[in-house]
ZAMARGU-4260 file (C-alpha; in steps of 0.2 Angstrom, whole numbers, plus 5000, padded with zeros to 4 digits):
<rodrens>
0) 5277/5584/5822 | 5261/5583/5809 | 5257/5567/5801 | 5251/5566/5784 | 5231/5568/5783
5) 5221/5557/5771 | 5220/5570/5757 | 5237/5568/5755 | 5245/5582/5763 | 5232/5594/5758
10) 5224/5607/5770 | 5206/5604/5769 | 5197/5621/5760 | 5214/5628/5756 | 5213/5636/5737
15) 5227/5643/5725 | 5221/5656/5713 | 5228/5647/5700 | 5235/5630/5694 | 5253/5629/5698
20) 5265/5631/5684 | 5278/5619/5691 | 5277/5605/5705 | 5292/5603/5714 | 5303/5588/5712
25) 5297/5580/5696 | 5309/5588/5685 | 5322/5577/5697 | 5313/5560/5696 | 5313/5563/5678
30) 5331/5564/5675 | 5334/5548/5687 | 5321/5539/5675 | 5330/5544/5660 | 5347/5541/5666
35) 5344/5525/5674 | 5334/5521/5654 | 5350/5526/5647 | 5362/5519/5657 | 5353/5501/5654
40) 5355/5504/5637 | 5373/5507/5637 | 5375/5489/5646 | 5384/5496/5660 | 5384/5482/5674
45) 5380/5493/5687 | 5363/5500/5680 | 5355/5482/5676 | 5339/5488/5682 | 5340/5503/5673
50) 5325/5497/5661 | 5314/5501/5676 | 5314/5519/5674 | 5301/5518/5660 | 5290/5512/5675
55) 5294/5529/5685 | 5288/5538/5670 | 5272/5528/5669 | 5268/5534/5688 | 5273/5551/5687
60) 5263/5553/5669 | 5247/5545/5677 | 5250/5557/5691 | 5252/5573/5680 | 5238/5569/5669
65) 5225/5564/5680 | 5229/5579/5693 | 5226/5591/5678 | 5211/5583/5673 | 5204/5580/5691
70) 5209/5600/5697 | 5200/5607/5681 | 5183/5595/5683 | 5184/5598/5701 | 5183/5617/5700
75) 5169/5626/5701 | 5158/5625/5684 | 5173/5615/5679 | 5173/5601/5667 | 5185/5589/5656
80) 5189/5597/5639 | 5193/5583/5628 | 5197/5593/5615 | 5210/5606/5625 | 5217/5591/5633
85) 5222/5579/5616 | 5226/5596/5608 | 5238/5598/5622 | 5246/5581/5621 | 5249/5583/5603
90) 5259/5600/5604 | 5269/5592/5618 | 5273/5574/5611 | 5272/5574/5591 | 5283/5588/5584
95) 5298/5580/5592 | 5293/5564/5588 | 5291/5567/5569 | 5309/5574/5569 | 5316/5558/5577
100) 5306/5548/5564 | 5313/5558/5551 | 5331/5557/5556 | 5330/5539/5560 | 5323/5533/5544
105) 5338/5543/5534 | 5348/5534/5547 | 5339/5518/5542 | 5342/5520/5523 | 5359/5523/5526
110) 5365/5510/5537 | 5352/5497/5539 | 5343/5493/5522 | 5343/5475/5527 | 5329/5480/5540
115) 5319/5491/5529 | 5305/5480/5526 | 5302/5477/5546 | 5308/5495/5549 | 5292/5502/5537
120) 5280/5492/5549 | 5288/5499/5563 | 5287/5517/5558 | 5268/5515/5554 | 5265/5510/5572
125) 5277/5523/5578 | 5266/5535/5571 | 5250/5529/5576 | 5257/5525/5593 | 5253/5507/5593
130) 5271/5500/5593 | 5268/5489/5610 | 5254/5480/5601 | 5263/5479/5584 | 5279/5471/5593
135) 5265/5458/5601 | 5259/5455/5585 | 5274/5450/5577 | 5281/5441/5591 | 5295/5452/5593
140) 5306/5450/5609 | 5311/5465/5619 | 5325/5453/5627 | 5334/5449/5610 | 5353/5451/5614
145) 5362/5453/5598 | 5362/5459/5581 | 5355/5478/5577 | 5339/5480/5588 | 5323/5489/5579
150) 5328/5507/5580 | 5312/5511/5585 | 5309/5499/5598 | 5310/5510/5613 | 5294/5519/5607
155) 5283/5504/5615 | 5283/5513/5631 | 5276/5529/5623 | 5263/5521/5613 | 5256/5514/5632
160) 5256/5531/5637 | 5246/5539/5622 | 5234/5526/5623 | 5232/5529/5640 | 5230/5548/5635
165) 5216/5544/5622 | 5205/5532/5635 | 5209/5540/5653 | 5200/5557/5650 | 5186/5549/5642
170) 5184/5538/5659 | 5186/5554/5669 | 5175/5564/5660 | 5161/5549/5661 | 5163/5549/5680
175) 5161/5567/5682 | 5145/5567/5671 | 5137/5552/5680 | 5143/5559/5699 | 5139/5574/5702
180) 5143/5576/5722 | 5159/5577/5724 | 5163/5563/5737 | 5153/5552/5729 | 5164/5555/5712
185) 5179/5554/5719 | 5176/5537/5728 | 5168/5532/5709 | 5187/5537/5702 | 5198/5529/5715
190) 5188/5513/5714 | 5192/5513/5696 | 5211/5518/5699 | 5213/5504/5713 | 5202/5491/5702
195) 5211/5496/5686 | 5227/5494/5693 | 5226/5477/5701 | 5218/5471/5687 | 5235/5475/5675
200) 5245/5468/5690 | 5235/5451/5689 | 5236/5451/5671 | 5255/5454/5672 | 5258/5442/5687
205) 5245/5427/5682 | 5249/5427/5664 | 5268/5426/5665 | 5267/5413/5679 | 5255/5402/5667
210) 5267/5406/5653 | 5281/5402/5663 | 5291/5419/5659 | 5303/5425/5661 | 5314/5409/5663
215) 5302/5398/5654 | 5295/5408/5642 | 5297/5427/5634 | 5290/5439/5643 | 5290/5452/5630
220) 5268/5450/5629 | 5268/5455/5645 | 5280/5468/5647 | 5274/5476/5631 | 5255/5475/5634
225) 5245/5489/5638 | 5234/5478/5649 | 5247/5469/5658 | 5258/5487/5660 | 5248/5500/5664
230) 5247/5498/5685 | 5258/5511/5687 | 5250/5525/5677 | 5235/5520/5687 | 5243/5521/5703
235) 5248/5537/5698 | 5231/5541/5693 | 5225/5535/5710 | 5239/5548/5720 | 5232/5561/5710
240) 5213/5558/5713 | 5217/5554/5733 | 5226/5574/5732 | 5211/5580/5724 | 5221/5587/5711
245) 5231/5598/5724 | 5247/5607/5717 | 5237/5611/5699 | 5224/5624/5703 | 5214/5614/5717
250) 5220/5614/5735 | 5238/5619/5740 | 5250/5604/5745 | 5256/5605/5764 | 5274/5607/5767
255) 5283/5591/5770 | 5287/5585/5787 | 5300/5576/5795 | 5292/5561/5794 | 5285/5563/5775
260) 5302/5566/5770 | 5311/5552/5778 | 5297/5541/5771 | 5303/5550/5755 | 5322/5547/5758
265) 5318/5530/5761 | 5308/5528/5745 | 5323/5536/5737 | 5336/5525/5741 | 5324/5509/5739
270) 5321/5514/5721 | 5340/5518/5717 | 5344/5501/5724 | 5329/5493/5711 | 5337/5502/5696
275) 5355/5496/5703 | 5350/5478/5707 | 5336/5471/5698 | 5338/5462/5683 | 5325/5460/5668
280) 5325/5440/5671 | 5319/5442/5690 | 5303/5429/5691 | 5298/5440/5706 | 5299/5456/5695
285) 5285/5451/5685 | 5275/5440/5698 | 5273/5457/5709 | 5289/5467/5707 | 5282/5480/5693
290) 5267/5480/5707 | 5280/5485/5722 | 5289/5499/5711 | 5274/5508/5706 | 5269/5510/5723
295) 5286/5514/5728 | 5287/5526/5715 | 5270/5534/5719 | 5276/5538/5738 | 5291/5546/5731
300) 5281/5557/5721 | 5270/5559/5736 | 5285/5565/5747 | 5294/5573/5733 | 5280/5584/5728
305) 5277/5592/5744 | 5287/5607/5746 | 5300/5604/5757 | 5322/5599/5757 | 5318/5583/5747
310) 5309/5593/5733 | 5323/5607/5732 | 5336/5593/5731 | 5328/5585/5716 | 5326/5602/5709
315) 5344/5604/5709 | 5352/5610/5693 | 5358/5600/5681 | 5346/5587/5688 | 5332/5597/5683
320) 5339/5602/5669 | 5340/5583/5663 | 5323/5582/5667 | 5316/5595/5657 | 5323/5585/5643
325) 5320/5569/5648 | 5308/5567/5632 | 5321/5572/5621 | 5335/5561/5628 | 5324/5546/5627
330) 5316/5548/5611 | 5334/5550/5603 | 5347/5539/5613 | 5340/5523/5608 | 5342/5526/5588
335) 5359/5534/5592 | 5364/5517/5601 | 5358/5508/5587 | 5367/5516/5574 | 5384/5518/5583
340) 5387/5500/5588 | 5407/5497/5594 | 5417/5489/5579 | 5401/5487/5569 | 5395/5504/5564
345) 5410/5516/5570 | 5427/5510/5575 | 5426/5517/5593 | 5423/5505/5608 | 5426/5504/5626
350) 5424/5523/5634 | 5426/5531/5616 | 5410/5524/5610 | 5401/5526/5626 | 5406/5545/5625
355) 5402/5545/5606 | 5384/5538/5610 | 5382/5550/5626 | 5388/5566/5617 | 5376/5564/5601
360) 5362/5560/5613 | 5363/5575/5623 | 5367/5587/5607 | 5352/5580/5597 | 5340/5580/5612
365) 5346/5599/5617 | 5343/5604/5597 | 5326/5596/5599 | 5322/5605/5616 | 5329/5623/5609
370) 5322/5622/5592 | 5306/5610/5592 | 5299/5607/5610 | 5301/5624/5618 | 5294/5634/5603
375) 5281/5623/5600 | 5275/5624/5618 | 5276/5642/5619 | 5269/5646/5602 | 5260/5632/5596
380) 5264/5621/5580 | 5258/5635/5569 | 5267/5649/5579 | 5283/5640/5580 | 5283/5637/5562
385) 5280/5657/5559 | 5291/5660/5572 | 5305/5653/5558 | 5303/5668/5549 | 5310/5680/5563
390) 5326/5671/5559 | 5338/5672/5545 | 5340/5654/5546 | 5321/5652/5543 | 5322/5658/5525
395) 5333/5641/5523 | 5326/5630/5536 | 5307/5630/5532 | 5309/5625/5513 | 5323/5613/5519
400) 5310/5603/5530 | 5300/5602/5519 | 5310/5596/5505 | 5316/5583/5518 | 5299/5575/5521
405) 5297/5573/5504 | 5313/5564/5501 | 5314/5554/5515 | 5296/5546/5511 | 5300/5545/5494
410) 5317/5537/5494 | 5310/5526/5508 | 5296/5518/5498 | 5306/5518/5482 | 5321/5508/5491
415) 5308/5497/5498 | 5301/5493/5483 | 5316/5493/5470 | 5333/5490/5478 | 5339/5473/5482
420) 5343/5471/5501 | 5362/5466/5504 | 5365/5450/5504 | 5376/5450/5520 | 5373/5460/5534
425) 5382/5465/5547 | 5371/5454/5558 | 5375/5440/5546 | 5396/5443/5549 | 5393/5441/5568
430) 5381/5427/5568 | 5387/5416/5554 | 5399/5401/5554 | 5417/5406/5553 | 5432/5398/5545
435) 5445/5395/5559 | 5463/5398/5552 | 5473/5384/5546 | 5489/5376/5555 | 5505/5379/5542
440) 5504/5360/5539 | 5486/5360/5535 | 5479/5366/5520 | 5460/5372/5522 | 5450/5365/5506
445) 5441/5380/5496 | 5424/5372/5500 | 5419/5373/5521 | 5413/5359/5528 | 5394/5357/5530
450) 5383/5354/5546 | 5364/5350/5547 | 5349/5355/5556 | 5334/5344/5560 | 5322/5360/5564
455) 5307/5360/5555 | 5306/5371/5539 | 5306/5389/5543 | 5315/5388/5561 | 5331/5382/5556
460) 5344/5396/5555 | 5363/5391/5549 | 5377/5401/5543 | 5378/5403/5524 | 5393/5391/5523
465) 5382/5377/5533 | 5368/5369/5526 | 5350/5367/5535 | 5340/5352/5532 | 5321/5352/5536
470) 5322/5334/5540 | 5333/5326/5553 | 5349/5322/5547 | 5369/5321/5550 | 5384/5328/5537
475) 5400/5320/5537 | 5415/5331/5537 | 5423/5331/5519 | 5439/5335/5527 | 5452/5328/5540
480) 5451/5336/5558 | 5465/5344/5567 | 5465/5330/5581 | 5461/5313/5574 | 5457/5306/5591
485) 5439/5313/5589 | 5436/5311/5570 | 5424/5294/5574 | 5414/5304/5586 | 5396/5310/5582
490) 5389/5325/5591 | 5372/5335/5592 | 5373/5353/5597 | 5361/5363/5605 | 5364/5382/5608
495) 5361/5399/5598 | 5371/5410/5586 | 5387/5407/5595 | 5384/5388/5591 | 5382/5393/5572
500) 5398/5403/5573 | 5408/5390/5582 | 5401/5375/5569 | 5416/5373/5558 | 5430/5371/5571
505) 5417/5357/5578 | 5415/5349/5563 | 5434/5348/5558 | 5437/5339/5575 | 5421/5327/5574
510) 5414/5315/5562 | 5397/5323/5562 | 5389/5339/5570 | 5370/5340/5571 | 5364/5358/5575
515) 5351/5365/5584 | 5353/5382/5584 | 5344/5399/5579 | 5350/5416/5580 | 5343/5427/5596
520) 5338/5409/5602 | 5333/5412/5622 | 5339/5399/5632 | 5322/5392/5638 | 5320/5387/5618
525) 5335/5379/5616 | 5330/5368/5632 | 5312/5365/5627 | 5321/5358/5612 | 5333/5348/5621
530) 5318/5342/5634 | 5308/5336/5616 | 5322/5329/5607 | 5332/5320/5622 | 5325/5304/5624
535) 5328/5300/5605 | 5346/5307/5602 | 5358/5294/5596 | 5375/5304/5595 | 5391/5300/5606
540) 5391/5318/5611 | 5377/5331/5617 | 5385/5349/5617 | 5374/5362/5625 | 5379/5379/5624
545) 5367/5391/5630 | 5365/5407/5641 | 5371/5420/5627 | 5355/5429/5626 | 5348/5427/5644
550) 5348/5417/5659 | 5343/5399/5659 | 5328/5388/5670 | 5341/5377/5680 | 5327/5365/5685
555) 5322/5362/5667 | 5339/5361/5660 | 5345/5347/5673 | 5327/5338/5668 | 5330/5340/5650
560) 5348/5332/5654 | 5343/5317/5662 | 5331/5312/5647 | 5348/5310/5637 | 5352/5292/5635
565) 5367/5285/5645 | 5377/5280/5630 | 5380/5299/5627 | 5393/5311/5634 | 5385/5326/5640
570) 5395/5344/5638 | 5390/5360/5644 | 5398/5375/5639 | 5401/5389/5651 | 5397/5407/5639
575) 5407/5421/5638 | 5395/5434/5635 | 5400/5451/5644 | 5382/5457/5648 | 5372/5459/5665
580) 5369/5441/5664 | 5384/5433/5663 | 5389/5430/5679 | 5371/5423/5685 | 5370/5411/5668
585) 5388/5404/5673 | 5382/5401/5691 | 5367/5394/5685 | 5376/5381/5674 | 5389/5377/5685
590) 5376/5373/5696 | 5366/5363/5684 | 5384/5352/5683 | 5387/5348/5700 | 5369/5340/5701
595) 5373/5330/5686 | 5389/5319/5689 | 5388/5313/5672 | 5389/5332/5664 | 5408/5338/5659
600) 5410/5357/5660 | 5418/5365/5645 | 5421/5381/5655 | 5424/5395/5639 | 5421/5406/5650
605) 5437/5406/5660 | 5447/5402/5644 | 5440/5416/5634 | 5440/5428/5646 | 5456/5437/5646
610) 5455/5435/5625 | 5446/5449/5615 | 5456/5444/5601 | 5444/5428/5600 | 5429/5437/5597
615) 5421/5449/5583 | 5410/5458/5595 | 5413/5451/5613 | 5402/5437/5611 | 5403/5427/5595
620) 5419/5420/5588 | 5431/5426/5575 | 5444/5412/5567 | 5456/5410/5581 | 5439/5407/5595
625) 5431/5395/5582 | 5448/5387/5583 | 5451/5388/5602 | 5433/5384/5607 | 5435/5367/5597
630) 5451/5363/5605 | 5441/5366/5620 | 5428/5355/5618 | 5439/5341/5610 | 5450/5342/5627
635) 5432/5342/5638 | 5425/5325/5627 | 5444/5316/5631 | 5445/5322/5649 | 5460/5332/5646
</rodrens>
């Protein structure tokens, strides 16, 4: 048994006549990464950590790009050809991206005009590979759970990579120019890689710790940021330099040993476990987990790329075929998912909806691979364009593409500038206040009862049938309650879009209902609002219904509840939200209630779980859900 040497498994002085065209094992790793991301975005409960597939891509990209640069720079008479490198990256990435941007723009015009203004900004950011900083600048949350997500949001990771591709070759070129001796050059490059990765890890860890993310604040700034999320790229780069560009025209990689294979298998198992078990709200993930994942992936890359059993397994079809198409799969899957939401965009639900999404994704990515990516890589952009002439379809395809380009950009600008936006959007229909059905003996008046919010101007979000006030106030219901036993009680509600949707049912049963709720509100925002206002609350009941958009900070919630005056009855609603975090947040809320004897639990989770017919989208209530939720809160308050 031979141990891996310091050179990362490279025999000293061993050279290959030319750069290898294929590095074993990497296609399989790409496949694992892209499949994990797709399964995560399908919201499958056993792929909770699928978003970490992006970090696997980062390590692979850092390793591949730096290996290519370093191998060419280390060859006799070699150097860093910036123009050649950037041209190759452009040919590889831009054509397929342009096609996706065109298709997504058409879809946005057809089905998402209510978001067109924000989409145009996203489109400009995507086209310039600055999406991640665009989202940071506009305080977009990667973790907002409901409504139609931005159709180009997934391009944040391509922006991080492209920014790396612009800067990193310059860094390599400077080091190659300054340090002439190979050992000094290698040491300087490794130092930059290690220090850069450590700095990025510190920005992520310390930044989220100081902000309280992910439980006490939104972690999106650090998740999107190039400065905080580049550790994987730099760890991959460090591995490439350590190996001296082996397998890319430099020294050949040593065959795998039993020990290196076992290490790789253990690393693969740990990585697969992470994709299954790690959650986006894990505090440890942001403090040190991303750094650990980058190192773990680097170990796996080091083992899988050495010729041996592990690499051959990862190169098996169809795993390798998926890996070769991973770029297209990543580009297409998110827009497809965004515009095929069950019951909102298409009538299919459950398995049928998943099959539709996957089918469209694989068809579109295959077309992209065969008609765009491969021809451009083989022939270049001009050659691929000219090659259309050799096909009869080319006489139609070329002018059709030009006309499509003109039509997309012209119609996008015209619609954005001239067309009125829809007054009621699909998102508003889901998150608006819903009228509950009246019992046969009760005549519902034509005017919906009002509720109020005392959020500052511009921060309150309420449904069309509710009225929001910029100052603190309450409004009495003009209609009688279904059950008069609580009609003289006042209530303050802290929550999110679920609370907005359920407001009419509460208002019919209680004298007043003051809402502190907003669409997409994260639990930490609602808890912070509760903590700020708790000492001044005067209503008979304080209803807290959080957790629909993610887990909460148990300590912070318990501390906020302790500040509520003792004359108020505190009701804690357990959400029914069929997402990754449902079981965790229900467990958290039960724990908070157990530590606070004054808290009454309204177990909406258990009551509503068997009743899909109470919901518009599985989370937000329809009329029946509003009625049943109102009855549950009333029974809880009365101790029934």
